[in-house]
BATOR-675681 format. One record per residue: x negated, y negated, z negated of N, C-alpha, C, CB in turn. Coordinates in pm, whole numbers, plus 50000, padded with zeros to 5 digits. Atoms other than C-alpha are relative to their C-alpha. Glycine has a CB too. Layout:
XYZXYZXYZXYZ
...
This chain:
500674996850126761876485557510501024999749888498844990149972
499004998950106764176497957238499335004449871501135009950039
500664996750126762586496256895500724992949887498504996250003
499435005850120763406486456543499974984750004499275005149878
499945014649985764596449756551499834992649868501314996150062
500085005550135763346440256205499844984949998498865006349926
500275014350009762196405156294501114991450054498744996850071
498905007649943765396394856470501064997849893500605007150123
499105003550110767546376656218501354996250059499424988349914
498695002649938771296376156292500514986149968501015010349954
499375012950026773566346156296500224998049851501324998850075
499915003250143773826328555963501395002849947499624985549975
498694999350065776606335955717500494986049969499935008549871
499475013150038778726307955574498924991849933501225001449908
501085008550047776586277955482499914999249849500174986450054
500095000550145777436280655113499395012649941501374997749940
500674988050050775716314455092498644996249945499855010650112
501315003550056772646312454865498895003450099499775007449867
501094998049905769446308955070499035010349947499284986850028
501044990350036766636334555076498734996250074500445014650035
501155005349927763466315855172498985010650038499344989549920
500984989749970761266346755157500735013350019498945001049886
499234987949974763536373155308499055011550032500984997850117
500884988649979761856407255296500385007550126500035009449879
499734992349879761586431055587501205009149981498785008250041
498884990950022764036455255428501324992550000499825007549869
498785008149999766576427355375500364996350143499834987449915
499745003449861766196417155737500595011950074498724995350069
499454988049935766816452955845501465002149964499185012249961
498614998450041769996454655640500894989850069500134998749847
499195010749941771186421255778500255002550148499324986649980
499894998849856770506429956139500835012150043498645000850060
499224988149964772516462156123501404996550046500075009449882
498655003849962775696442356184500144996050147500454988849913
499665005349869775506422156510499185006050114499834985350000
500564994849876774666442456824498535003849986500164989850111
501414996850023771456459256706499265004250125499905010849898
500704995849879770696474257046499594988150084500875009350082
500335012049924770836440157216498834992749936501214990750011
501095006750068768546425756950498695007650017500334998349852
501224991949994766076454656965499294998550133500335014649976
500595001149868765526448857335498904989450004501074996750101
500925011249992763596416957260498935000349891500764987149992
501044999050101761286429556985498644996850059500005014049937
501345003149953757836414057026498975008049921499714985049987
501134993150060754796435656958498734995450071500165015450008
501225005149936751286421557018499145011450052499194991549902
500954989749955748676440657217498915002049895499374996250136
501004996950102746076457657001498724992150020499705014850001
501255007149975743276438557170500104985149963499605001450148
499845013550053744696405657031500455001249854501044991650085
499604996550136744616412856657500294988349908498945008249938
499885011250093744596377656507500914989150054498644994349968
499135011149961746846347156509499314990550096500474992449877
500715009449913744166325456669499765006150138498664995949937
500154993449870743446350956942501335000050075499495014449983
498684999749937747186353857009500444986250046501035005649904
499705013749959747316315857043499114995550115499834990649882
500975005849907744156307957239499905007650131498644999549935
500194992349878743856336557486501114997650102499935014849967
498975002849900747286331457650499864986150063501375001349938
500095013749948746676294157683498824998150093499904990249885
501225002249922743176296957826499805009850114498825000649911
500474989749909742816329558008501105007750072499165009449926
498934992849932746246342758110500164995250143501334998549924
499735003949862746986343258479501374993750007499905012350097
498745007549996749666317058533500645001150138499764985249962
499364999949868752236319158809499844986550068501495003549987
500055012449923751866293659085501404994050006499455002550144
498715006850000754686268359052499864986950075500524997649855
500035012249921755426240759300501024990249943500295003050149
499125010350055756896208259171500164988450098499464994949867
499805012749931758316176459317500094989149894501295000350091
500115010550100757456145059121501044988950024498594994149999
499065011249995760046118359040499694991049880501515004949997
500245009550108759576086758832501294992749967498884990050039
498825007150048762376072158622499584987949917500915009349918
500175011650087762506037658470500815002549872500464986750071
499344997550129763366040158100500914988249964498965002349888
499115011050039766106019357935499274987849944500995004949897
500745011350056763425997857769498964994350096499315004349872
500875005849899761565990258093498675007150020499744986049966
501194991849980758866017058075500315010150111499575007249868
499704989549903758716048658288499605013549943499284997550135
500444986350024758486086358261499955007150135500945007449899
500104991749880757506112058523500665013549974498525001850044
499344987150008759626142858585499505008850113501554998550005
500394990349897758406173658771501135009950019498685007349961
498894991449964761226191858947499505012750065500984992750093
500294987349935760986228359039500364998950148500775011749932
499795001949858760576228059416500505012750067498714995350067
499504989149916762586249959651499734997250148501515002149976
500265003849861761116234259966499575012050083498924989350006
500414989449908760846257960259498794995850082501155003850091
501075004749914758266236060432498704997549924500434987350070
501245000950074755706236260152499704986449943498905004050085
500225013050060756086199960048500085000949849501014989850053
500044999950145755746190359688498555001849957500915011149941
501364998050047752706197159471499975011149899499444987049940
500214989450098751346225859270499084994749893499435012850065
500835004850110750066215358929498925010249972500854997249874
501114991150031746636229958862499324995949873499005000350114
500645002950127744596232158550498904989750016499435012749939
501135009049985741626213358693500494985950028499085004950112
499655013949979741996175758664501324995849940500024997150143
498725003350060745316177158482499935001849850501135008550059
499974998550144746146173558115500575013649965500824988849934
499574986750041746546206957942500664999549863498815009649997
499564998050138748386218857638498765000049915500825013249983
501175001950084746066211257350499225012649973500394994049872
500724987550025745256247557283499055002950115500985011749979
500864997649886743846249657636498724991949989500724996750129
501175008550012741516220757565499135004049882500414985649986
500714996950124740506235357229498685007150025500885008549909
501224992749974737936258757378499574997050144500185015349978
500245003949862737476239457701498575002850041500324985350019
501404998149966733716241757683499675014750019499124994149892
500344985850000733846279557645500515007350123500555006549878
499424992449890735866288357953499304996750132501504997250011
500575002849869734586291758310500904990550077499795012850078
499215009149918735736266958572501165007550063499134993250108
498804993849946739296274458683500744989750085500925005549888
499165009249924741746259758928501465003649986499605000050146
498594998150029744976269558762500485014250010500794991850089
499534986249997745006307258780500495003650140501125002249898
499474995449874747086322959054500544988350080501095010449979
499555010949915747476297859335500445005250136498904989550015
499594994249873748566321659607501334994150044500105015249989
498775005649947751246308259835501175009349971499894997450150
498824992250032754706319659732501024998450113500594995849864
498975001449897757486327159979501084990349956500615013650033
498955009750032760166300660000501215007249944500394991850126
498804994350061763166307759778501224992750052499934999349846
498785006849958766746300659883500354988949904501165010050011
499625011350084767926267059757501245003849920500244987250085
498874995650082770316272659463501304992750036499694997749852
498715006749990773996265059475500014988249904501165009949969
499985012150084774766230859328500545002649860500834989350067
499454996850132776586247759040499085008849917501335006950016
500954991950076773526267758933499544992349876498785003750088
500465006950121772216260158583498754991750026499735010149889
501215008250001769626232958533499265002649869500334984850017
500844997250116766806242958297499064988249976499195013250019
500795011750036765196213258121498995004249893500904988349949
501044995950094761866218857943499254987849946499015009750067
500765010650067760386194457690498695006249948500834993549883
501314994150027756656201257658499474996549861499004995650106
500625002150129754386201857355499054988249998499275012249959
500925011150019751886176757219498865001050101499454999849856
501015000849896749586166357505500165010950106498635001049940
499724990149898751236192557724500504993450128501015010149950
499525005049871752646189258076500705011350073498824994250085
499384989749917754356208058355499015010850040500614993850124
501024990049967751066226558404499635008949882498774993250051
500314991750116750896240958052500425014550029500734994649872
499754985949965750866278958055501455003949978499105009149917
498614996650027754326281257898500944993450101500394995749858
499165006749901755756255858145499995007650131499534985550022
500094992449875754486275458442500835012749995498555003450030
499314987150005755866308658322501504998049984499455008649884
498565002450016759236294158216500624994750130500254990049886
499465005049873759686275058542500015010850108499184988050047
499994988849905758716305758743501215008949977498715008249989
498834991850031761436324958562501294993050041500045003349851
498825007549957763966297258626500205001650151499874985049964
499894998749855763196299358996500415014250040498674996450067
499654986149970763406337358996501485002649977499165009549914
498584998150030766906334558852500904990950083500254997549854
499205008849917768016308559105500534987849927501155007550058
499635011950075768186279758855499204988150050499775002149848
500795012149987767126243958897499134998749875500914987550019
500875002050115764286233358668499314986550006498975011049993
500695012950006762686201058551499244998849869501014988350016
500815003150118759936190858309499904984949989498585006750007
500185014450023760416155058185498764998049912501284993749932
501205002450078757036142758064500244988949898498814996550091
499985010850098756866123357743499044989150046499635005249858
500775011549952755346088957786498505002049981500444987349928
501464998749989751656090057885499575014250034499354995749871
500384986049976751766127757955500125004350145500855008949916
499844996249861752506127058328498794997250086501174993050057
501205003049924748996116658428499734985250015500085006150134
500155014649993749546078758417500364994049865500894994050113
499705006650126749456056058115501304992150012498834990849958
498735007350000752886042458028499754985249972500975005849896
500175014550000753486004858018500154993649863500974993950092
499665006850125754865996757673499035003649888501425003449959
500884997250114753035995257337500545011249912499804987449916
499504988250070754186030057236499565012550075501564999549988
500264987149936753596066957308501255008849984498735007149938
498904990850027755806096257198499725006449866500175010850114
500214994650135756316114756871501015010949969500104988849896
499214988350040757926143656685501474997149973499395005949878
498615003750030761126124456608500624992050114500064992049870
499615008549887761606109256955501315004750064498894999850104
498734994749949765216121056990500734990250090500915003849884
499365009749912766336088557153499545002050145499694985649955
500514997349866764106097057450500705012250060498485002249998
499314988049954765596131757477501464996950032499925011049894
498585003149981769096116957450500264993850136500474990549891
499695006649872768916093657751499605008950118499294986450009
500394990949892767066119657960501075010550024498665006749967
498994989649983769626146957895501324994350052500245007149868
498745005949953772576123757948499924996650149500344987449919
500145003249857771226111958282500005012750084498704992050025
500014987349927770536147658392501395006050009499045009949934
498654994650000774036158158292500894992950100500614999049861
499195007749906775576130358498499735004250144499734985049983
500344997249861773716140058813500055014850037498644994750029
500004985749970773976177958783501405005849990499055007549906
498644994649996777126196858880500195012249912500375003550141
499894987650076776366228958693499634998449854499145010450062
500385000450141775506238058334498584994549982500115014149937
501345004850035772526221058169499555007549875499994984449977
500604992350108770286241957944498664993649966499835015150039
501275006350036767326228357747499195008949908500254986549933
500944993550091764276242857579498904990249968499425013250062
501135008350039761456226557391498935008749938500444989049903
501134992450051758006239257302499204991449904499105005050116
500815006850101756146229156986500594986149972498524998850046
499445013450022756556191056962501324998250073499014989350044
498785001449923759156192157239501165007649939499785004650141
498964992450069761056218857048500514992749878499495013649960
499595007450119761076197556735500894988250036498784995149923
499205011449957762386167156921501385004550047499284992350112
498724994849954765086187857089500885004249882499795011950094
499234996050119766156202656753500524987749926499145008549907
499555012250068766316167956600501224994250072498874989649994
498865005049921768606157056885501245008649977499644999750150
498864991050024770816187756838500614997749863499565014550015
499505002550136771086180856464500744986849992498855000249899
499345013150001771996144456524501325000350074499094989550061
498804999949916774556151956793501095009149945499655004350141
499054990350052776226181356615500945004850111500804994049883
499034995049901779436190056805499904992950134501404998649946
500075007749876778836162657063498985005650099499664985749970
501014994249910775866181857203500635009150104498965007849920
499354990549909778306206357365500474993350129501175006649931
499595007149879779376179457612498854998650099500554986349965
501185001849916775816179057751499305013250027499044990349936
500724987449985774196212957690500905011949973498815000349906
499334987450028775516248257709499275008049894500145008150127
500814992550095772656262757507498614993949996499945015050038
501345005550017769146255157385499075010349938500044987349912
501004991450064765926271457269498844991349955499505011150098
501175006950053763066258757053498935010549972500344991949871
501084990150005759746277257076498844994349920499545003950143
501145004150083757076274356806500124985649954498705001950077
499805013750047758596241956680499504998649856501494996050008
500495002250137756946227156366501124995249909498844989750000
498775003450072760106228156157499744992549869500785012549971
500425007550118758256215155850498694993250036499835009449873
501165006949945755846188655974498884998649896500404986250051
501035000850103754056184355641499225013149991500634996649864
500674987050008753296221655621499165002650124501025011249981
500764998149877752226222455984498784991250007500884997450119
501145009150000750016192055952498895004749908500434986249961
501014994750093748276207255652499325012350059500655003449864
500554987549948747806240555831498904997550103501105008350063
501025002549897745826225456120498974989849955500664995250129
500985009350054743796202755892498975007049912500704989149920
500954992550081741716230255735499555012450075500635003849865
500514987649942739556259755834499984999850152500835011549953
500014999049854739856272156191501054991050064500245014350043
499005009149947742926250256230499434986950050501024997349896
500625012449955740566220856274499585000650146498804996949914
500294998949857739706234756619501144993850081499805014850041
498865005749930743216225656731500084984949977501295006849954
499955014350031743086192056554498994992350083499754997749852
501025007149921739826182256724500414999250147498645007149987
499545000149861741346191757058501104989550020500515013950041
498975010449992744446170556996499374986149999501005001349883
500575013450018742356141056883499164995850121499164999649874
500835003349883740086142957188500814992450105499415012750062
499205006849898742876133557429500824988549941500935009950069
499225010850062744936112857184499174987449981500565004549865
500865011950017741986089957108499694993450134498695004049929
500235005649867741266085857477501204991550043499745011250103
498805007749966744856074757531500124987549914501255008749983
499905011450091744746052257226499074988750044499685004349857
500935010249950741686034157365500564993250125498635006250030
499395005949881743476029457696501154990749963500505011150095
498895008550044746476015357512499494986949942500885007449897
500585012250055744245990557330499514990750111498845003449905
500365008549886743015978357669501224992650052499375008450112
498745006549960746655971257756500434989649898501115010350020
499505008450111747435956057416498924998749893501305006149940
501085001750100744325944157230500574996749862499034988950045
499575002550137744775945156854501305006849962500154985649979
498714993550027747855967356872499955008249871500405008950117
500204992550124746475989356592498524999649966500515014950014
501385000450051743285994056393499115009750078499975003349849
500854991749915740726006556645499035008249918499244991350099
500994992950080738146015956383500635011649923499324990349904
499314989350073740656035656177500385011450093501254994649929
499644989749903741816054056489498785008550036500604993750126
501194992649961738286063356594499425008249886498954990450052
500514992850116737416074156241500865011949960499884990749883
499074989450039740406097756217499425013850032501354998150072
500474986349981739406134156170501135010149981498875003049904
498824991450017742856148156096501184993550069500315002549851
498795005749942746296143856249500654990249903500995011150038
499445009150099747386127555923499374986250014499795005549857
500705012849987744736100455964500344993150132498505002149988
499665006049872745476095256333501424994549999499835010250114
498615004650004749216093056277500144987649912500915011149950
499945011750088748606068155997499504987450072499175002449874
500585011349929746536046056228500774996150125498585003050035
499415002649869748486049556552501495003550007499255007850106
498644995449972751666070356571501034993249911500095015049982
499025005950093753416057256260500234985250027499535001849857
499735014349979752896019656311500604996850137498744992249982
499475002949866753646021156685501475003650015499195007350105
498654995149979756976038656635500934997449882499965014750029
499085004750102758476021556332500025007849870501335000150054
500074992750125757386044656051499074992649903499505014550023
500795007050101755936031555724498575005149999500635001849861
501314993650000753036056255728500195014450043499324999149858
499904986149957752256092455810501005007949918498655006749993
499094992250084754156106255513501464997050034499754997049851
498645003749958757266086855615500335006350135500134984750008
499804994149867756846098155976500225015149992498794997150090
499874985550006756336134855892501275004349927498795006149932
498774996750072759226135055646501214998350090500154991449874
498855002749913761636119555894500015008850125500004985450041
500084991349882760406142156175500295014649967498644998950063
499764986250039760946174355976501465003750023499615002349852
498634996349962764026192156114500615011049914500025004450144
499514988250071764296222155882501244997349913498905005549913
498825002050085766796206455633501294997750076499764988349909
498825003949923769166196955915500505010850095499714987550077
499624989449907769386229856103501455004949983499075011649984
498584996250011772866237355957500944991350084500434999449856
499155008849920774176208756174500085004150147499494985849991
500014996349858773406225656507501315007150035498785009150033
498664995049968776676233556684500085007550132500974988550004
499974992449875775726248957019499045011849989499634991050122
500904988450008774046282757080498544995950016500375010450107
501405004450001770366277656997499115011349948499824987349914
500994990250040767446301756980498824992949936499555008650120
501215004950066764666294056730499005011549997500304994649855
501024989749990761596314656817498724995049933499735004050148
501225003750074758726312156564499285012649955500354991049878
500814988950054755956337456506499654997049856498725002250085
500315002150142755346342356138498514998249975500535011749917
501445002450015751596340856198499534987950081499225012350043
500345012149924751706307956392498994991749920501284991650031
500985007950076748516289256290500404985449983498665000750068
499535013850012750436256556333501114998649896500484995050134
498895000850095753166265556082500045012749915501354997950073
499994988050084753016289255783501355007150003499644996549856
498764992449996755566317255796500884998049877499695014550015
499235001650124756596310055436500994988450007499054997949883
499085011449993758346277655544501085001950105499234987350028
498964997749899760476293255818501355002049932499655012350087
498684998750062764226292155751500535014250005500994990850067
499274987349996766356322255666501324997850072500235005549856
498715000949932769656329955833501004991649920500575013850025
499075007650084771466313955537499734985050007499905004749856
500385014150001769686280955601500174993250136498574998649956
499715005849870770826274955959501485002150029499115006350112
498584998449966774216272156125500265013350067500464988750089
499614987549933776116301556270499704999650149501485002749978
500325001149858775246288056617498555003550030500294986150048
501444998149984771536294656560499635014849990499234991949895
500604986850005769756327256638498524998449966500195007650135
501405000450042766446331556454499265012350050499904999049847
500894989049962763686352656604498644996649942499935002050157
501235002950073760656354456375499105012349996500324995249856
500894988449998758266381756486498784997749911499555003050143
501175001150088755316389156260498794994650074499675013649939
501155004149920752916381656545500454991650118499205012350049
499705008149882752716359556852499194987350007501444996650002
500785012350000750616329856743500854987950032498875001150099
499315012349962751516294956860500214999950151499214987449955
499644999649858753326297057196499135010150074499874986050064
500844989749937751386328957269500855011150058499025005749899
499104989049963753456361057281499525007650123501394994650025
500564992249890751106378757520500285014949976498484997550014
499744985650009751806415457595499125007550099501505003050028
500624991449901750286444857777498515001949982500254994750134
501454997550005746776458757829499224988150056499655012850078
500865010749951743856435457899500054999250152498555002149952
500085013550058743946409458053501334994549948499464990650100
498745004050061747586407857939500934992350092499734991849882
498955007349927750796391458055500624989849906501095009850057
499385010450083752586360057936501484998250033499264986850019
498605001449960756066367158069501005004849896500225007350127
499044996450104757556381057747500764987649954499295006749879
499355012350047758276345157641501144995950092498974988749991
498945004249907760226336757956501155009950000499434998550141
498934990150003762156369457943500844998549875499425014250009
499265001750126763086363557580500884987650005499034998949882
499255012650000764146327557629501145000550100499074988350034
498944999749900766086332757951500995011349973499415001550140
499064989650039767546365257825501044995049904499275011649940
499065006250094769116345057546500874989650071499244993549882
499255011049939770106314557751501015004950103499044990250067
499124995149894771626334858034501355004649945499345011650075
498754995150058774256349057798500984988749970499725007849874
499145011350035775616313957741500344991250120499334991649896
499635007449879776006302458103500585009650101498794992550060
499504992149890777836314458409498885002050101501234993350066
501064997949900775546330358670500204991150121499955014750044
499945008549882774706309258973500755007050113498604996150047
499304994649885776856313959281499005002750112501114990450047
500974996149897775216329559588499824990350114500395012950055
500105009249887775796300459827498704992449997501184990250001
501285007049991772706281859951500174987250082498925009150063
499835012449927773406245560043498664994250044500754989949916
501215006749952770916222260208499184994849885500354988750095
500855005650106767896211060003500204985149980498575002650032
499735014350022769166175160043500904998749879500654993450125
499284999750127770196173059681499444989549909499925013849934
500495009450098769856150559381498885005949916501144995549910
501004993550084767436175659225498624998650062500345014849979
501395001749960763916162859276499854996350145499245012549974
């Protein structure tokens, strides 16, 4: 698909260039005429006509898209502070061992739960048996995916991204944030938008055990945490990652929190709170009196919930302190490794007016800000649509920053899952 690449913003100029927060379409066209316009045009996103609104572009892919069947192998790691996390490794087993995550009975990305009552019973979309794939060479890239708020390895984006990793002969793993792997974690804490210390020890451990390049992507909350880590590490990130991608990350947490606290955005908030409150009650059973139970149950917005639970449990003064410290947008000029930032300008979780311009990020960052796509949606094609544009866009970018996997196929007896 070769069309006008207006929404693809080229690498940033020198950081002292005056910023342009509301860059017009014509300015974007002039800017993009410099760096490889044909390569950029290839990835232009255009929504299908039957998905005309931001909410439709968000909800339909999460609820109704046919997801590829992906087989995982579960591994549990003890955390440095004595807790645990669960990691789901992309399985290359020839004998069918491992497990296939299904929608029924598993935690979903919050958007999936948002209209849970409205959808017919499902068991995870396409569950047809897939032929065994050759086990990758040990030097093949490892793709690490950090999921979104209340997401998991079964989220629609995780399935499609992991399927693409397997198709390319890469290793893949989804580290679950604490409490998101299906079991309640042990310590008096959960996870949050600024949880870069968690990402740090996970990536460092993966780098130690993997012989090939390590590539990371994060979606929504996971994208924000990954970006925070990249900003903190600056040049040091290159010793661990070859490249990164952040998809629909809430770069301005205050603006995002406000967006889902009004109008139709409250549908998403109620969905988040449904599972977050359930977890919070379970945590109070572990640690009675850990936080104000009544305030938590009374919360009707993410601001109120974070004030009652997330902020006090993770060392923040209050929600405003938490959201300010979790906002990554001011620090994007610090990113030093190739990083794709993919944000639809109609994302109901983040107003397009707060997205950064090319002048407000480092030269290592590629901005892709299509006018449409919703929140982690990016569905294409005639009804019922496809959700593989996202994986093609992300891997099309990441592949240019790693060496292709070698064709050798060693034994599956490996450190990977």
